[in-house]
C-alpha positions as CSV (number, residue, x, y, z in Angstrom):
1,M,29.5,-19.2,6.3
2,K,25.7,-19.1,6.1
3,P,24.1,-16.3,4.1
4,V,22.3,-13.8,6.2
5,V,18.7,-12.5,5.8
6,K,17.8,-9.4,7.7
7,C,14.1,-9.0,8.7
8,C,13.2,-5.3,8.3
9,A,9.6,-5.7,7.5
10,L,7.2,-4.6,10.2
11,M,5.6,-8.0,10.5
12,A,8.7,-10.2,10.2
13,D,9.8,-10.5,13.9
14,E,8.6,-14.1,13.7
15,G,6.6,-16.3,11.4
16,P,6.8,-19.1,8.8
17,H,9.7,-17.5,7.0
18,D,12.0,-18.6,9.9
19,E,11.8,-22.3,9.3
20,I,11.8,-21.9,5.5
21,L,15.0,-19.8,5.4
22,E,16.8,-21.8,8.2
23,Q,16.1,-25.1,6.5
24,A,17.5,-23.6,3.3
25,G,20.8,-22.7,5.1
26,F,20.2,-19.1,5.9
27,N,20.8,-17.2,9.2
28,V,17.8,-15.1,10.0
29,E,18.5,-12.0,11.9
30,R,16.1,-9.5,13.5
31,I,16.7,-5.8,13.6
32,D,15.9,-3.2,16.3
33,R,12.5,-1.8,15.2
34,S,13.0,1.2,17.4
35,L,15.6,2.5,14.9
36,D,14.7,5.0,12.2
37,L,14.9,2.8,9.1
38,W,13.9,5.8,7.0
39,N,17.3,7.3,7.7
40,E,19.7,6.1,4.9
41,D,22.8,5.7,7.1
42,T,20.8,3.8,9.8
43,L,19.3,1.5,7.2
44,I,22.8,0.8,5.7
45,D,24.1,0.0,9.2
46,V,21.2,-2.3,10.0
47,V,21.3,-4.3,6.7
48,G,25.1,-4.4,6.8
49,G,26.6,-7.4,5.0
50,A,23.2,-9.3,4.6
51,E,22.7,-11.0,1.3
52,A,18.9,-10.7,1.5
53,V,16.4,-8.5,3.2
54,L,12.8,-9.1,4.1
55,A,11.8,-5.6,3.3
56,G,9.0,-3.4,4.4
57,S,8.3,0.2,3.1
58,E,11.7,1.6,4.3
59,P,13.4,3.4,1.4
60,Y,16.2,1.7,-0.6
61,T,17.7,4.7,-2.4
62,P,20.7,4.6,-4.8
63,H,22.9,5.6,-1.9
64,V,21.6,2.7,0.2
65,I,21.9,0.1,-2.6
66,N,25.4,1.4,-3.5
67,S,26.5,1.0,0.1
68,L,25.4,-2.7,0.4
69,P,27.8,-4.7,-1.9
70,A,26.7,-8.1,-0.5
71,L,23.0,-7.5,-1.2
72,R,21.4,-9.9,-3.6
73,V,17.7,-9.7,-2.9
74,L,15.2,-7.2,-1.6
75,A,12.1,-9.4,-0.8
76,R,9.3,-7.0,-0.3
77,T,6.4,-8.3,1.9
78,G,3.7,-6.7,-0.2
79,V,3.0,-5.7,-3.8
80,G,4.3,-2.1,-3.9
81,F,8.0,-1.5,-4.4
82,D,8.0,2.3,-5.1
83,A,10.4,2.7,-2.0
84,I,13.1,0.8,-3.9
85,D,15.2,2.4,-6.6
86,V,14.8,-0.1,-9.4
87,A,17.6,1.4,-11.6
88,A,20.1,1.1,-8.8
89,C,19.1,-2.5,-8.1
90,D,19.3,-3.4,-11.8
91,E,22.8,-1.8,-12.0
92,H,24.0,-3.9,-9.1
93,R,22.0,-7.0,-10.1
94,V,19.9,-7.0,-6.9
95,A,16.7,-8.8,-7.4
96,I,13.5,-7.2,-6.2
97,T,10.7,-9.5,-5.3
98,T,7.1,-8.9,-4.1
99,T,4.3,-11.1,-2.9
100,P,1.5,-10.8,-5.3
101,G,-2.0,-12.1,-4.5
102,V,-1.6,-12.4,-0.8
103,N,-3.1,-9.2,0.7
104,H,-5.9,-8.0,-1.7
105,H,-8.7,-9.2,0.6
106,S,-7.1,-7.5,3.6
107,V,-6.8,-4.2,1.7
108,A,-10.3,-4.5,0.4
109,E,-11.7,-5.0,3.9
110,H,-9.6,-2.1,5.2
111,T,-10.9,0.1,2.4
112,I,-14.5,-0.7,3.3
113,A,-13.7,-0.1,7.0
114,L,-12.4,3.4,6.3
115,L,-15.3,4.1,4.0
116,M,-18.0,3.0,6.5
117,G,-16.2,4.8,9.4
118,V,-16.1,8.1,7.6
119,A,-19.5,7.6,6.1
120,R,-21.0,7.3,9.6
121,G,-19.1,10.2,11.0
122,F,-16.0,8.8,12.6
123,P,-13.7,9.8,14.2
124,D,-15.7,12.9,15.0
125,L,-18.6,11.1,16.8
126,D,-16.1,9.1,18.9
127,M,-14.4,12.4,19.9
128,R,-17.6,14.0,20.8
129,V,-18.6,11.3,23.3
130,R,-15.2,11.4,24.9
131,E,-15.5,15.2,25.2
132,G,-18.9,15.0,26.8
133,Q,-20.7,16.4,23.7
134,W,-23.8,14.2,23.5
135,E,-25.0,15.2,19.9
136,R,-26.9,13.0,17.5
137,I,-25.8,13.9,14.0
138,T,-27.1,12.4,10.8
139,Y,-25.2,11.4,7.8
140,P,-26.1,10.1,4.3
141,R,-26.9,6.4,4.0
142,V,-24.3,4.3,2.3
143,M,-26.8,2.0,0.6
144,G,-27.8,3.5,-2.7
145,S,-24.7,5.8,-3.0
146,T,-22.0,5.5,-5.6
147,L,-18.4,4.3,-5.1
148,G,-15.8,5.3,-7.7
149,I,-12.9,2.9,-7.8
150,V,-9.7,4.1,-9.5
151,G,-7.9,0.9,-10.6
152,L,-9.3,-2.5,-11.1
153,G,-6.4,-4.9,-10.3
154,R,-6.6,-7.5,-7.6
155,I,-7.4,-5.0,-4.8
156,G,-9.9,-3.0,-6.8
157,Q,-11.7,-6.2,-7.9
158,A,-11.8,-7.4,-4.2
159,V,-13.5,-4.1,-3.2
160,V,-16.3,-4.5,-5.8
161,P,-18.3,-7.3,-4.4
162,R,-18.0,-6.0,-0.9
163,A,-19.3,-2.6,-2.0
164,I,-22.1,-4.1,-4.0
165,G,-23.0,-6.1,-0.9
166,L,-23.5,-2.8,0.9
167,G,-25.9,-1.8,-1.8
168,M,-23.6,0.7,-3.5
169,E,-23.4,1.5,-7.2
170,I,-20.0,1.1,-8.8
171,L,-18.1,3.3,-11.2
172,V,-14.5,2.3,-12.3
173,C,-11.7,4.1,-14.0
174,E,-9.4,1.4,-15.5
175,P,-8.0,1.5,-19.0
176,H,-7.2,-2.2,-19.0
177,A,-10.1,-3.8,-17.1
178,D,-10.8,-7.5,-17.3
179,P,-13.9,-7.7,-19.5
180,E,-15.2,-10.8,-17.9
181,F,-15.0,-9.3,-14.4
182,V,-16.7,-6.1,-15.7
183,K,-19.5,-8.1,-17.2
184,Q,-19.9,-10.4,-14.2
185,W,-20.5,-7.4,-11.8
186,D,-22.2,-5.1,-14.4
187,I,-19.5,-2.4,-13.9
188,E,-19.7,1.0,-15.6
189,L,-16.3,2.0,-16.9
190,V,-15.7,5.8,-17.1
191,Q,-13.0,8.3,-17.4
192,L,-11.4,9.7,-14.2
193,D,-13.0,13.2,-14.4
194,D,-16.5,11.6,-14.9
195,L,-15.9,9.3,-11.9
196,L,-14.9,12.2,-9.7
197,S,-17.9,14.3,-10.6
198,R,-20.4,11.4,-10.0
199,A,-19.1,9.4,-7.1
200,D,-20.1,9.9,-3.5
201,Y,-17.0,7.9,-2.4
202,V,-13.7,7.8,-4.4
203,S,-11.1,5.1,-3.6
204,L,-7.6,4.7,-5.1
205,H,-6.2,1.3,-6.0
206,I,-3.4,2.0,-8.4
207,P,0.4,1.8,-8.2
208,L,2.6,4.8,-7.7
209,I,4.6,5.4,-10.9
210,E,5.8,8.6,-12.5
211,E,2.5,9.0,-14.4
212,T,0.3,8.7,-11.3
213,A,2.4,10.8,-8.8
214,H,0.0,13.5,-7.4
215,L,-2.8,12.1,-9.5
216,M,-5.1,13.7,-6.9
217,N,-4.2,17.3,-7.0
218,A,-6.1,20.6,-6.5
219,E,-7.7,20.4,-9.9
220,R,-8.9,16.9,-9.4
221,F,-10.2,17.4,-5.8
222,A,-12.2,20.4,-7.2
223,K,-13.8,18.0,-9.7
224,M,-15.0,15.7,-6.9
225,K,-18.7,15.8,-6.1
226,L,-19.5,18.3,-3.3
227,G,-19.8,16.5,0.0
228,S,-18.1,13.4,-1.2
229,V,-15.5,11.2,0.6
230,F,-12.0,10.3,-0.4
231,I,-10.3,7.0,0.5
232,N,-6.7,6.1,-0.2
233,T,-5.2,2.7,0.7
234,G,-2.9,2.8,-2.3
235,R,0.2,4.9,-2.0
236,G,0.7,8.3,-0.3
237,G,2.5,9.8,-3.3
238,L,-0.7,9.5,-5.4
239,V,-2.1,12.5,-3.4
240,D,-1.0,16.1,-3.0
241,E,-1.7,16.3,0.7
242,T,-1.7,20.1,0.6
243,A,-4.5,20.1,-1.9
244,L,-6.3,17.4,0.0
245,N,-6.1,19.5,3.2
246,V,-7.5,22.5,1.3
247,A,-10.4,20.5,-0.1
248,L,-11.2,19.1,3.4
249,T,-10.9,22.4,5.2
250,S,-13.2,24.1,2.7
251,G,-15.8,21.4,3.1
252,H,-15.8,20.5,-0.6
253,I,-15.1,17.0,0.5
254,R,-16.7,16.0,3.8
255,G,-14.3,13.3,5.0
256,V,-11.2,11.2,4.2
257,G,-10.0,7.8,5.1
258,L,-6.2,7.4,4.7
259,D,-3.9,4.5,5.3
260,V,-0.9,5.9,3.4
261,F,0.8,9.3,3.3
262,E,3.4,11.3,1.3
263,Q,5.7,11.0,4.2
264,E,5.6,8.0,6.5
265,P,5.4,8.0,9.4
266,L,3.0,10.9,9.2
267,P,4.6,14.0,10.8
268,L,2.9,15.1,14.0
269,D,2.6,18.6,12.5
270,S,0.6,17.4,9.5
271,P,-2.6,19.5,9.2
272,L,-4.5,16.3,8.4
273,L,-4.3,15.4,12.1
274,N,-6.5,18.4,12.9
275,H,-9.5,17.2,11.0
276,R,-12.2,15.4,12.9
277,H,-13.5,13.8,9.7
278,A,-10.2,12.3,8.8
279,L,-9.9,8.7,9.7
280,L,-6.3,7.7,9.6
281,A,-4.2,4.4,9.8
282,G,-0.5,3.8,9.6
283,H,0.0,1.8,6.4
284,V,-1.6,-1.3,7.7
285,A,-4.3,-2.0,5.1
286,G,-2.5,-5.1,3.8
287,L,-1.9,-6.6,7.2
288,D,-4.1,-9.2,8.6
289,I,-3.2,-12.6,10.1
290,E,-3.7,-14.5,6.9
291,S,-1.9,-12.0,4.6
292,R,1.0,-11.8,7.1
293,R,1.5,-15.5,7.0
294,D,1.2,-15.8,3.2
295,A,3.4,-12.8,2.5
296,L,6.2,-14.0,4.8
297,T,6.0,-17.5,3.2
298,M,6.1,-16.2,-0.3
299,A,8.9,-13.8,0.4
300,A,11.0,-16.5,2.0
301,N,10.4,-18.9,-0.8
302,A,11.4,-16.2,-3.3
303,I,14.7,-15.8,-1.5
304,V,15.3,-19.5,-1.5
305,G,14.3,-19.8,-5.1
306,L,16.8,-17.1,-6.2
307,K,19.6,-18.9,-4.4
308,D,18.8,-22.5,-5.1
309,G,16.0,-22.4,-7.7
310,P,13.6,-22.6,-9.2
311,W,13.5,-18.9,-10.3
312,P,10.5,-17.3,-8.7
313,E,9.3,-15.6,-11.9
314,V,5.9,-14.4,-10.6
315,C,7.7,-12.6,-7.7
316,V,10.7,-10.9,-9.4
317,Q,9.9,-7.4,-10.5
318,N,13.1,-6.2,-12.1
319,L,16.2,-7.5,-14.0
320,E,14.3,-7.5,-17.3
321,G,16.7,-8.7,-20.1
322,V,19.3,-9.8,-17.5
323,T,20.8,-13.2,-18.3
324,G,23.1,-15.3,-16.3
325,W,22.0,-13.9,-12.9
326,S,23.7,-15.7,-10.1
327,W,23.5,-15.5,-6.3
328,V,27.3,-15.6,-6.2
329,R,28.8,-12.5,-7.7
């Protein structure tokens, strides 16, 4: 019997992964995307006896992992895997793979789109026109302002030249910055509190780990420059949304651009939805045509490599110290 790959990722209804997996002897099965994959029991039912999953941001908790004895691979079509319980996967020898290097340009473009949108007064200006309020409101020019980038990995680095092209000054908080990149772009490295106090725009590009959970809290929002703008295309858990709502309501920060949230999908009773200077998107920063193609290709090849070789070392994000891993239990 052919091993089964379930396609749970948002962008996996069709694409280059089909041919790659089918030629390698897999059955590729779609799932009903109208189902609530954030419900543990629903996700367990959907994945069923599949050996591999093309995974999106749906949560693979210990309960889910424990309930899927046939599972060998969670192939995440993206770089973040905070929705997957790594310890449970290690215990059950389930490989977690990601697709590094495929979506940083997409996220960088989305970051700049959110920044420029909020900087120029959206969505408020759009709403005013639709409501018949013909008002001409001025906002600070972006050129000459300062962007504070928190995190200088692939995505943070991709944001830098785009922001410089807009005439922005750059501050970066990154303890392990690439010295050649810093020198090439004449970047000023600073501590987080210094960045928050000086930047007109603050953008997060770091992973969600225990140390970064609620990195942006009430204390840190209070340290942001009065009238500055906050952008997050990283992970929702980096931000205390209650504190963010307070900072936005008080006017301490004048706008936000958010692609990720503490709870996804964003609940319809979230107070963030009431702000006319909050530009929101549904966790799509890493999705463009090119990144979709490349992520699906890399994820499929990782699954094939884990089954038939060679071991996709650059993609596997767990199983440290594990020897003798085999597709067959």
